[in-house]
MIMIVEX-681021 format. One record per residue (C-alpha): x, y, z. Coordinates in Angstrom, 2 decimals. Example, Ala and Ser with C-alpha at 12.3 -4.5 7.8 and 13.67 -1.06 7.14 Angstrom:
REM residues 2
((12.30, -4.50, 7.80))
((13.67, -1.06, 7.14))
END
This chain:
REM residues 452
((99.95, 95.38, 38.76))
((101.51, 97.43, 41.59))
((102.64, 95.70, 44.75))
((99.60, 94.58, 46.72))
((101.28, 94.09, 50.07))
((102.17, 97.20, 52.03))
((103.91, 97.36, 55.39))
((100.87, 95.81, 57.09))
((99.16, 93.42, 54.69))
((96.90, 94.27, 51.75))
((94.63, 97.27, 52.27))
((92.17, 99.25, 50.20))
((88.60, 100.41, 49.88))
((86.45, 97.35, 50.49))
((84.55, 96.09, 47.45))
((86.41, 98.55, 45.22))
((90.15, 97.95, 45.68))
((89.83, 95.02, 48.06))
((87.19, 92.77, 46.53))
((85.89, 89.36, 47.51))
((87.66, 87.93, 44.45))
((90.98, 89.42, 45.56))
((90.58, 88.18, 49.13))
((89.69, 84.69, 47.93))
((92.52, 84.57, 45.40))
((95.13, 85.81, 47.87))
((94.01, 83.20, 50.40))
((94.33, 80.38, 47.89))
((97.71, 81.72, 46.79))
((98.91, 81.95, 50.41))
((97.89, 78.34, 51.03))
((99.77, 77.14, 47.95))
((102.88, 79.22, 48.64))
((103.14, 78.14, 52.29))
((102.50, 74.55, 51.25))
((105.28, 74.69, 48.66))
((107.58, 76.25, 51.28))
((107.11, 73.16, 53.43))
((104.97, 74.79, 56.12))
((102.27, 72.09, 55.82))
((104.55, 69.11, 55.35))
((103.37, 65.92, 57.03))
((100.04, 67.17, 58.34))
((96.71, 68.69, 57.36))
((97.04, 72.48, 57.50))
((94.98, 74.65, 59.86))
((94.30, 78.40, 59.70))
((92.89, 80.84, 62.27))
((90.69, 83.55, 60.73))
((89.41, 86.65, 62.57))
((88.11, 90.11, 61.72))
((87.26, 93.49, 63.16))
((83.75, 94.98, 63.22))
((83.57, 96.53, 59.72))
((80.51, 95.51, 57.72))
((82.77, 94.58, 54.80))
((84.60, 92.14, 57.05))
((81.62, 89.83, 56.89))
((81.85, 89.16, 53.15))
((85.64, 89.36, 53.08))
((85.86, 86.79, 55.88))
((83.56, 84.50, 53.88))
((85.82, 84.90, 50.84))
((89.00, 84.16, 52.80))
((87.47, 81.11, 54.47))
((86.22, 79.82, 51.10))
((89.64, 80.31, 49.53))
((91.51, 78.53, 52.30))
((89.06, 75.62, 52.50))
((89.10, 75.21, 48.71))
((92.89, 74.88, 48.95))
((92.62, 72.08, 51.52))
((93.15, 74.16, 54.68))
((90.97, 73.54, 57.75))
((89.69, 76.85, 59.15))
((89.01, 77.94, 62.73))
((86.79, 81.04, 62.66))
((87.34, 83.08, 65.81))
((85.01, 85.93, 64.80))
((85.55, 89.50, 65.98))
((88.83, 89.70, 67.88))
((91.85, 92.05, 67.83))
((94.71, 91.51, 65.41))
((97.08, 90.51, 68.26))
((94.52, 87.93, 69.41))
((94.57, 86.26, 65.99))
((98.38, 86.31, 66.04))
((98.43, 84.83, 69.55))
((95.91, 82.11, 68.75))
((97.78, 81.17, 65.59))
((100.79, 80.40, 67.76))
((98.97, 78.99, 70.78))
((96.89, 76.56, 68.71))
((99.81, 75.43, 66.58))
((98.07, 76.66, 63.44))
((99.94, 76.90, 60.17))
((98.75, 80.39, 59.33))
((96.47, 83.15, 60.56))
((94.41, 85.69, 58.65))
((93.04, 88.96, 60.03))
((90.51, 91.12, 58.19))
((91.07, 94.72, 59.30))
((92.27, 98.13, 58.17))
((93.36, 99.02, 61.71))
((92.90, 102.75, 62.40))
((91.61, 103.54, 58.89))
((88.07, 104.76, 58.30))
((85.21, 102.26, 57.92))
((85.10, 102.05, 54.08))
((88.63, 100.55, 54.04))
((89.55, 97.01, 54.95))
((92.59, 94.79, 54.78))
((93.91, 91.24, 54.74))
((96.89, 90.40, 56.92))
((98.52, 86.96, 56.96))
((100.47, 85.45, 59.84))
((102.87, 82.53, 59.50))
((103.21, 79.63, 61.97))
((103.79, 80.96, 65.47))
((101.81, 84.14, 64.75))
((104.77, 85.82, 63.06))
((104.43, 88.28, 60.20))
((105.13, 86.80, 56.79))
((108.60, 87.40, 55.42))
((108.79, 89.83, 52.49))
((109.83, 87.09, 50.09))
((106.74, 85.03, 50.96))
((104.47, 88.03, 50.40))
((106.15, 88.62, 47.03))
((105.68, 84.96, 46.12))
((101.99, 85.08, 47.11))
((101.50, 88.08, 44.84))
((103.20, 86.34, 41.90))
((101.20, 83.14, 42.36))
((97.96, 85.09, 42.74))
((98.64, 87.01, 39.53))
((99.59, 83.86, 37.61))
((96.29, 82.21, 38.44))
((94.22, 85.37, 38.07))
((95.34, 85.53, 34.45))
((94.50, 81.95, 33.61))
((96.81, 79.31, 35.13))
((94.63, 76.57, 36.72))
((94.82, 75.77, 40.43))
((95.62, 72.31, 41.71))
((92.36, 71.79, 43.62))
((91.73, 69.08, 46.22))
((88.45, 67.18, 46.06))
((86.49, 64.83, 48.31))
((88.00, 64.49, 51.75))
((90.87, 66.72, 50.67))
((88.90, 69.97, 50.94))
((89.24, 72.01, 54.09))
((86.69, 71.89, 56.90))
((85.37, 75.03, 58.63))
((84.29, 75.39, 62.24))
((83.62, 78.17, 64.71))
((86.19, 78.52, 67.47))
((84.39, 80.61, 70.10))
((86.88, 79.40, 72.71))
((89.40, 81.81, 71.18))
((87.88, 84.72, 73.13))
((88.45, 83.15, 76.54))
((91.83, 81.77, 75.55))
((93.04, 85.25, 74.64))
((91.67, 86.79, 77.85))
((93.47, 84.15, 79.92))
((96.68, 84.87, 78.04))
((96.45, 88.61, 78.81))
((95.66, 88.04, 82.48))
((98.55, 85.61, 82.75))
((101.01, 88.29, 81.60))
((100.00, 90.87, 84.24))
((102.70, 91.36, 86.91))
((100.08, 92.53, 89.46))
((96.35, 93.17, 89.72))
((94.58, 96.46, 89.05))
((92.41, 96.63, 92.16))
((91.55, 100.18, 93.18))
((91.93, 101.72, 89.73))
((89.11, 103.41, 87.83))
((89.78, 103.32, 84.10))
((87.88, 104.61, 81.07))
((88.28, 102.44, 77.96))
((87.59, 103.73, 74.44))
((87.40, 100.73, 72.12))
((86.71, 102.66, 68.88))
((83.62, 100.47, 68.23))
((86.19, 97.98, 67.05))
((87.59, 94.51, 67.58))
((88.33, 95.00, 71.30))
((84.80, 96.15, 72.23))
((84.10, 93.01, 74.28))
((87.46, 91.52, 75.11))
((89.18, 94.63, 76.52))
((86.50, 95.61, 79.10))
((86.22, 91.96, 80.15))
((89.98, 91.68, 80.72))
((90.38, 94.94, 82.64))
((87.39, 94.06, 84.83))
((88.72, 90.59, 85.61))
((92.08, 92.17, 86.44))
((90.38, 94.15, 89.20))
((89.82, 97.59, 87.66))
((86.58, 99.54, 87.82))
((85.80, 100.07, 84.14))
((83.85, 102.79, 82.31))
((83.45, 102.15, 78.58))
((82.87, 104.26, 75.49))
((83.06, 103.15, 71.87))
((81.79, 99.64, 72.65))
((78.66, 99.54, 70.47))
((79.85, 98.52, 67.00))
((77.24, 98.45, 64.24))
((79.52, 97.67, 61.33))
((79.67, 101.31, 60.23))
((81.00, 103.28, 63.20))
((84.48, 101.80, 63.71))
((87.06, 104.59, 64.42))
((84.31, 107.17, 63.84))
((85.23, 110.11, 66.06))
((86.56, 107.81, 68.76))
((89.47, 105.53, 69.61))
((93.18, 106.25, 69.48))
((92.89, 108.59, 66.48))
((90.23, 110.80, 68.16))
((90.96, 111.27, 71.88))
((88.55, 114.09, 72.74))
((85.74, 111.77, 73.83))
((88.11, 109.87, 76.10))
((89.52, 113.06, 77.63))
((86.03, 114.26, 78.50))
((84.94, 110.90, 79.91))
((88.00, 110.57, 82.16))
((87.41, 113.99, 83.71))
((83.64, 113.48, 83.94))
((83.93, 110.14, 85.74))
((86.87, 111.14, 87.93))
((88.87, 108.21, 86.55))
((92.54, 107.57, 87.25))
((93.26, 107.56, 83.53))
((91.89, 106.42, 80.17))
((93.01, 103.98, 77.49))
((92.21, 104.25, 73.77))
((92.60, 101.54, 71.14))
((92.18, 101.64, 67.38))
((89.87, 99.47, 65.30))
((91.91, 96.28, 65.53))
((93.42, 97.08, 68.96))
((97.07, 96.76, 68.02))
((97.66, 100.30, 69.32))
((97.25, 101.97, 72.69))
((97.25, 105.63, 73.64))
((96.22, 107.07, 76.99))
((95.10, 110.20, 78.82))
((95.92, 111.00, 82.45))
((93.41, 112.04, 85.13))
((93.46, 115.65, 83.89))
((92.68, 114.64, 80.31))
((96.22, 115.26, 79.05))
((97.33, 112.99, 76.21))
((99.91, 110.26, 76.77))
((101.49, 109.10, 73.51))
((103.40, 105.98, 72.55))
((106.78, 107.46, 73.45))
((105.62, 108.21, 76.98))
((104.06, 104.76, 77.35))
((107.32, 103.18, 76.16))
((109.25, 105.22, 78.73))
((107.02, 104.03, 81.59))
((107.10, 100.39, 80.44))
((110.87, 100.44, 79.91))
((111.47, 101.51, 83.50))
((108.92, 99.02, 84.84))
((110.41, 96.14, 82.85))
((113.93, 97.05, 83.97))
((112.76, 96.95, 87.60))
((111.43, 93.42, 87.00))
((114.61, 92.34, 85.19))
((112.75, 91.91, 81.89))
((114.37, 94.67, 79.80))
((117.09, 92.67, 78.10))
((120.34, 94.56, 77.54))
((118.62, 97.56, 79.16))
((117.54, 98.49, 75.64))
((114.34, 99.78, 74.05))
((113.72, 100.00, 70.29))
((111.83, 102.89, 68.65))
((111.69, 104.62, 65.28))
((113.46, 107.77, 64.13))
((110.14, 109.63, 64.61))
((110.24, 109.21, 68.37))
((110.34, 112.48, 70.26))
((113.79, 113.74, 71.21))
((112.50, 114.03, 74.77))
((112.13, 110.25, 74.83))
((115.73, 109.75, 73.76))
((117.02, 112.22, 76.36))
((114.94, 110.57, 79.09))
((116.25, 107.11, 78.26))
((119.82, 108.38, 78.26))
((119.29, 110.00, 81.66))
((117.81, 106.75, 83.05))
((120.67, 104.63, 81.71))
((118.56, 102.84, 79.09))
((119.98, 102.38, 75.61))
((117.78, 103.45, 72.67))
((118.03, 101.78, 69.26))
((116.20, 103.60, 66.47))
((114.89, 102.13, 63.21))
((113.09, 103.29, 60.09))
((109.43, 104.19, 60.51))
((107.16, 101.14, 60.69))
((106.45, 98.55, 63.34))
((107.85, 95.78, 61.16))
((111.29, 97.41, 61.30))
((111.03, 97.75, 65.07))
((110.13, 94.07, 65.34))
((112.92, 92.99, 63.00))
((115.49, 94.84, 65.14))
((114.08, 93.31, 68.32))
((114.14, 89.77, 66.95))
((117.63, 90.09, 65.46))
((119.21, 91.27, 68.71))
((116.91, 89.75, 71.31))
((115.48, 92.98, 72.68))
((112.27, 92.75, 74.74))
((110.51, 96.10, 74.21))
((109.91, 98.37, 71.26))
((107.31, 100.56, 69.65))
((106.20, 103.73, 67.93))
((104.92, 107.14, 68.96))
((101.54, 106.11, 67.50))
((101.05, 103.67, 70.37))
((102.06, 100.49, 68.56))
((104.02, 98.80, 71.37))
((105.57, 95.33, 71.13))
((106.44, 93.29, 74.22))
((108.08, 90.44, 72.39))
((108.05, 87.91, 75.23))
((104.24, 87.96, 75.19))
((103.21, 89.04, 71.69))
((104.42, 88.75, 68.11))
((102.89, 92.08, 67.11))
((101.70, 95.27, 68.75))
((98.99, 94.50, 71.31))
((97.03, 97.53, 72.51))
((95.17, 95.68, 75.28))
((98.37, 94.16, 76.65))
((100.06, 97.57, 76.52))
((97.18, 99.20, 78.39))
((97.17, 96.47, 81.02))
((100.91, 96.77, 81.64))
((100.62, 100.56, 81.90))
((97.75, 100.19, 84.38))
((99.71, 97.60, 86.35))
((102.54, 100.08, 86.87))
((100.10, 102.74, 88.09))
((98.53, 100.22, 90.49))
((101.87, 98.88, 91.73))
((103.47, 102.26, 92.40))
((100.37, 104.07, 93.60))
((101.53, 107.05, 91.53))
((99.25, 108.91, 89.09))
((99.92, 108.27, 85.41))
((100.76, 111.96, 85.01))
((103.57, 111.49, 87.54))
((104.91, 108.36, 85.84))
((105.05, 109.91, 82.35))
((106.84, 112.97, 83.74))
((110.01, 110.86, 83.40))
((110.21, 112.39, 79.90))
((109.54, 115.90, 78.67))
((107.88, 115.82, 75.27))
((109.67, 118.47, 73.22))
((107.64, 120.50, 70.70))
((107.52, 118.59, 67.43))
((106.34, 120.01, 64.10))
((105.66, 117.88, 61.02))
((105.20, 119.45, 57.57))
((104.35, 117.48, 54.43))
((105.89, 119.05, 51.32))
((104.00, 117.75, 48.28))
((104.75, 117.47, 44.57))
((108.54, 117.34, 44.86))
((111.13, 114.84, 43.65))
((111.46, 112.82, 46.84))
((114.13, 110.58, 45.29))
((116.71, 113.39, 45.59))
((116.35, 114.02, 49.33))
((119.63, 112.25, 50.11))
((121.64, 113.71, 47.19))
((120.67, 117.41, 47.03))
((123.59, 119.62, 48.04))
((121.29, 122.62, 48.47))
((119.03, 120.68, 50.83))
((121.97, 119.29, 52.81))
((123.20, 122.85, 53.41))
((119.75, 123.94, 54.61))
((119.60, 121.00, 57.01))
((123.08, 121.78, 58.35))
((122.05, 125.40, 59.00))
((118.92, 124.22, 60.84))
((120.89, 121.78, 62.97))
((123.37, 124.50, 63.96))
((120.50, 126.76, 64.99))
((118.84, 124.04, 67.09))
((122.04, 122.79, 68.72))
((121.73, 119.93, 71.20))
((118.16, 120.83, 72.19))
((116.60, 120.08, 68.81))
((116.52, 117.71, 65.89))
((115.73, 117.67, 62.15))
((114.47, 114.74, 60.10))
((113.66, 114.73, 56.38))
((111.92, 111.58, 55.18))
((110.54, 110.72, 51.73))
((107.03, 109.25, 51.95))
((106.81, 105.59, 51.03))
((103.42, 105.97, 49.34))
((103.00, 109.59, 48.17))
((105.00, 112.14, 46.15))
((105.99, 114.15, 49.19))
((108.74, 114.74, 51.70))
((108.02, 114.87, 55.44))
((109.88, 117.55, 57.36))
((110.03, 116.98, 61.10))
((111.59, 119.47, 63.50))
((111.91, 119.31, 67.27))
((113.06, 122.23, 69.38))
((113.11, 123.54, 72.92))
((110.07, 125.72, 72.21))
((107.19, 125.50, 69.74))
((107.92, 128.88, 68.08))
((111.43, 127.81, 67.12))
((110.18, 124.41, 65.91))
((107.56, 126.03, 63.65))
((110.02, 128.60, 62.33))
((112.73, 126.08, 61.46))
((110.18, 123.68, 59.92))
((108.79, 126.45, 57.70))
((112.26, 127.40, 56.47))
((113.14, 123.77, 55.76))
((109.87, 123.21, 53.91))
((110.71, 126.16, 51.67))
((114.18, 124.70, 51.13))
((112.69, 121.35, 50.10))
((110.42, 123.06, 47.56))
((113.32, 125.08, 46.19))
((115.75, 122.13, 45.96))
((113.39, 119.36, 44.88))
((110.45, 121.15, 43.24))
END
């Protein structure tokens, strides 16, 4: 069996790859592994379980709840809420673990199971590996140690989780949003109710799209992966700006009043300056991945903010932040982590903080994001090559060196083997789009020649 856990839980096509049996078995295994690790010692364990709006989430939630309760874990069902809400409630309620059913920005047929440890933290890799081993042992015949009688877990609805999360978000805001008109695209996902409620209570005039989930339309032509609807709505309604979330609302992208896109790098730049003004940007440092636009790096250097870069993936950003005590980090995709207020990316929190800076300064979002110039960036996927030799090919190293000499200080090259596919990603940034495309094409040919 291949590794079940990816960088963000277990994902797959619901009822094909990710079945009710798998969800139930993983939940039982997680309960046993965390119990053996001492997480439940001296008390009756409690889990918080939530989901996004996918139809498959209904049966997968039932399977997870059944698995946990059968292993002696009491379950608080919070219903449809964002991933960061489940993480927050896991910590705020002192629960021993949290479980979120979602495939984030993926299309509706997919779903996923993500576990949180006590405090709402992501599970350590070794615990995920142990859960997989225990699951496989019992799937192939080893009997479970099953509680009976009063030892089985109890299940109850926890509708209060909605209001508790809203109050948390409002409590983080540095200032109100009175006077702002904002369009929110909720991707027919987990934030369809909670995000408009929070922005409205914060004082903004809110126009919504993507807030009518039917179980089948999550991320369908809307949300942070499809910004055209939001661009049109912002211009049509004469809004100050728009905010887009993905299906589980752990991401946030934006558009300004003209309909121009604002990506995660630009949002990070605005939040970094705002947090420094408030004395919240510890060590005057922001953490991002190597895929961040070179314009972001140059802007941070110019503003006197130190940039630490990690491998691609929000878990690596979070690990760097936790290890060194940094307060802000994120990805170009809009996955932004404000570690003093969230244990994972929180798209609603990110949008609120961005809106708060617009309201506080009285400056248009387009003006605020002008702090950085987004350099042209071209990404080419080169398929069917030996990605394992990217770091050792002399021919490829020479091609990269030539490209870097051509670009000079106004450009950048990054070659990255895919973690899941037999391909190499070629990323080139340059002062103009023609040069970026030209250099990327030459490097793609070099990758095929050297690794094909």
